[in-house]
N, C-alpha and C positions, 0 to 999 in steps of 0.2 A: 562806455556809454557815450552817445554822440552829443556834441555841443550844438548841433544844428536845431533850430526851432522847429516845432511840429508844424506841418503844413495841413491846414484844415480845408478840405475840399467843400465848396458850397454847392448845394444841389442846383442843377440846371433848371431854370424856369422858362417855359415856352409860352408864347402867346401869338395869336394871329387869326386869320380868317379862313374858313372853309366854306366853299359854295356847293350846295347840292343842286345838281342839274339832272335832267332826264325828260323823257317825253311826258305829256300830260298824264296824270293819274298813275305815276310810277311809285307813289308812296313817299314822296319827299317830305310833305308836311307832317305826316304821321311819324316819320323817322326823326324829324327836327324836334317834335314834341317829346319823343321818347328819350332822345339824347339830353335835352334840357331838363327833363323830369317834370315838366309842366306845360300846359297848353299855351303856346305862343303863336301858332299858325293854325288857320282854320282847315278843317278836313271835310271832304265830301267824296262820295263815290262818283260824282260827276267830274269829267275832265276839265282842265283849265280853271280850277277853283282859285288858285293863287294868282293875284293880280299885282302884287307888290313884292319887293324883296324884303322879307321879314327877318330881322336878326334875332337869334336866340343865343344866350350866353351860357356856356358850360364852365362852372367854376371847379377847379381842383387845386390842392395845395401846390402842385408842381406845374400847373398850366392853366391857361384860360383860352378856351376854344370858342370863337365867335362864329356861329353857324348862320349862313345866309341862304334862306330858302327862296328859290326863284320861281317865277311862272314856268310852265313847261315849255321847252324849246321845241318848236314845230315849224312846218312849212306854213307861212302865214297866208290867210285868205282875205283878211281885212286890214285896214289901217291900224286898228287896235292890235291885231296879231303882229304886225311889223314892229310896232312900238314895244310890245312885250319882248319880242326877240332882241331888239336893240338894248333893252334894259338888262337882259340876261348877259349879252356879250360884253356890255360895259362892266358888269359885275365880275365876270370871269377874268377880265384883264387885271383886276386889282387884288385878287385873293392869293393866299399862299398855297392852297391845295384844293383840288376839285374832287367831289364825290359824285361819280356818274351812276345814277340809280337806274337799274333795270329789273323789273318785276319777274320773279321766278315762275309765275303762273302764265307768262306770255312769252312766246318765242321771240328771239332777237329778230327784229324786223326792219323795214325801211326807215322808220323813225329813229331807231337806235343807230343805224348806219349813218344817217344824216348828221346826228349829233356827234358821233365818233369822228367824222370827217372835220367837223367844226373844231373839235377839241385837239385834233392832230396838229393844227397850226400852233396852238398854245403850248403843246408839249415839246415843240422843237424850236420855238421862237427864241428871241434874244433873252427874254426873261422866262425861262422854262418853268412851267407850272406842272407839278406832279398830279396825275389823275388816278384816283382810287376807284376801281370798278366795284360797285356795291350791288349785290343781288338781293333785292328786297322781297318781302312777302314769302320768305323761305318756309313758313309754316303751312303754306297752301298746297305744297306739292310733296310727293313721296321722295325719299332720299335719292333714289336712282334718277328720277327726273331732275332733281337739283344738281346732281353730278354732271348730267348731260348739259344742263343749262350753263354751268360754270365753264365747261369746255367751249361752248358756243361764244361765251363772253370773252374768253381768252383769244379765240380765233378772230373776234371782231377787231381787237387791237392789231393783230397781225395783218388784217385786211387793209388797214391804213398805215402799215409799216411802222407801228409804234408798239410800246409795251406799257401795260398798266403798272403803276407803282406798287399796287397790291390788288388782290381780289378778295372781297369779304362778303360772304352770305350772311344776311341778318333777317330777323323778324322783329319789327317794332311792336307787334301785337303781344308776343309772349316774352320779349326781352332777349331772345336768342342772339348772342354775339354783339349786342348793342355796346357793351363796355369794351369789347375787343375792337370794334370799329372806332370808338372814341380814342382808344390808345393809338391806333394806326394813324388817324388823322392828326393827332397831337405830335406824333413822331416826325411829321413833315413840316411842322411849324418852326419858325426861327426862335432863337432865344430872345426873351424880352419880358418886360413887366406886365402886370395886369392892364388891360385896356378899358375895363369897366369896373365900377365900384362893386365890392363884394355884395352878393345878394341880388344884384340887378340881373333880371333874366331876359329882358328885351329892351330895345331902345325905340320901339314903335310908339308914336304919340297915342294917347288914350283914345282920341277921336277916331283914328284909323283902326285901332283894335275893336272899338265899338261897332264901326261900320262893317268890319269883317265878320263879327259875331252875328250881326243881323243878316248878312248875306249867306252865311253858313246855314242859318235856320231857314231862310227862304228857299235854299236849294234842295232841301230835303224832300224827296218824293215827287219831284216835278219832272216834266218831260225833257228829253235831251236838248231841245232847242233853247231852253230858257237860260242855262248858265252863262252862255256867251253874251246874252242880251241884257243881263241884269247888272246894274251898277248901283252902289249904295253910297250915299253921302250924308254925313252928320251935319244937320243944319245948325243946331246949337245944343249946348249942355250948360244949363244954368241952375244954381241952387234956388229952391222955392222959398220965398220969404215967409218967415213965421214958422218954419219947421225945424226940427232938430233941437238939441239941447247941449250947447257947448260945455256947460258945467258937468254934465254927466257923460261927456265924450260921445254924444250921439250926433253924427253929421246930419245936415239938412237933407230933405228929399231932393233928388236931382231930376229936373225935367230934361229929358233927352228927346229931341225931335230929329227924326231921320227920314230922308226921302229915298225911296226905291225907284230907280229909273228902268223902264223897259222900252222896247222899240216899237211895240204894236199894241193896239187896244185888246187884242185876243190874249196877249201875254199878261196884260194888266188884270184881266178877268181871272187868269190862272192863279196869280199871286193873291188876289183878294178872296177868291173862292165864293161859294154860294152863301149869300147873306153875310159875307165878311168872315166866314168861319176859318178859312185858311190863314188870312192875315192875323186873326186873333191868336191862332196856334203859333204862328211865326213870332208874334210879340211875346207870348208866354215863354217860349223856349229861349229866345234871345235875351229877354229880361233877366232870366236866371243866370246866364253866362256873364252878362254885363255887371250885375250886382256882385257876383263873385270877383270879377276883375277889379272893380272900383272899390269894393268893400263898403258900399252904402246902398240904401234903398233908392230905386229910381222909378220915375213914371215915364214909360216909353210910348212916344207918340209917332206912329208910322204913317207915312203918306206914299201912295203909289202914283207915279207920274209917267207919261209917255214922252220920250225923247226920240223921235222918229229916226231910225238908222244911225244912232249915235256912234256905233262902232266904225263908221266910214266917214264921219264928219269931223274934220280937224278942230273946228270951233267948239263943238260939243265935247270932244275928247278932252280938250284943255279945261273946259268948265267942270268936267267930271273928275279931273285930277290925273289925266293920263298924258 
């Protein structure tokens, strides 16, 4: 019998940041929400829905994965587009692993090649960042089409003289390989302690989340020109005096005043709708999401304003938080 003391191996705990990138409408926000298990990023069928880097936190006993969902990386046409691209590049330089999302129902195109060329520099720089190619929306195509798409994604890396750290097809809609992707991303994180308290799913300020929920509701069923021209800012969130019952644990009614900015009077008319019908529908849908987020009743007061050509005006961009 050995006199040597038993050696107890402690389980490795990993923690770090993973950034989801891809061209607009590649399914990044939907995938972020699927990985976190709760809605932390707004979703829309319209491109360029995400305007901020939204962090979602995945908690596991052996790891903590902090997901950074970014605006779509694209060739910019406006000052806003340039600033969104700068935001993405700044984020990419600080994360531990990058998930490059490419939808299975769309062929690899110029937008993907543009992003791959941008990522190639990070993959070979002084601080090499691994890039996992994620084929999203796998549920939308037959298996044979998916296999062909995976080959195209592999060839995309070779075209920039690089190799993906992994290639993972997923479907956020039906959960296909979402857990596998989570494990792959965690495998590229460094060892370390939790970065966020247990149970915290996002570090976004409540006002930003409220504005995003209003913008998501406003983007539903509108024409293509509007998403780029719509900005939403929370003016104030204040408890209404004389409401609620602290003794019974009932929080007060919260008055939430929100401004929706568009660039032209014609866009204002689209948001408001005939007789205000569309704005009322936006308010009803957004209020439900906000009350769920905040855990209390709210009164939502929406105002639509015109800020002419704000996407191209540095002063107005600053005022609107960009």
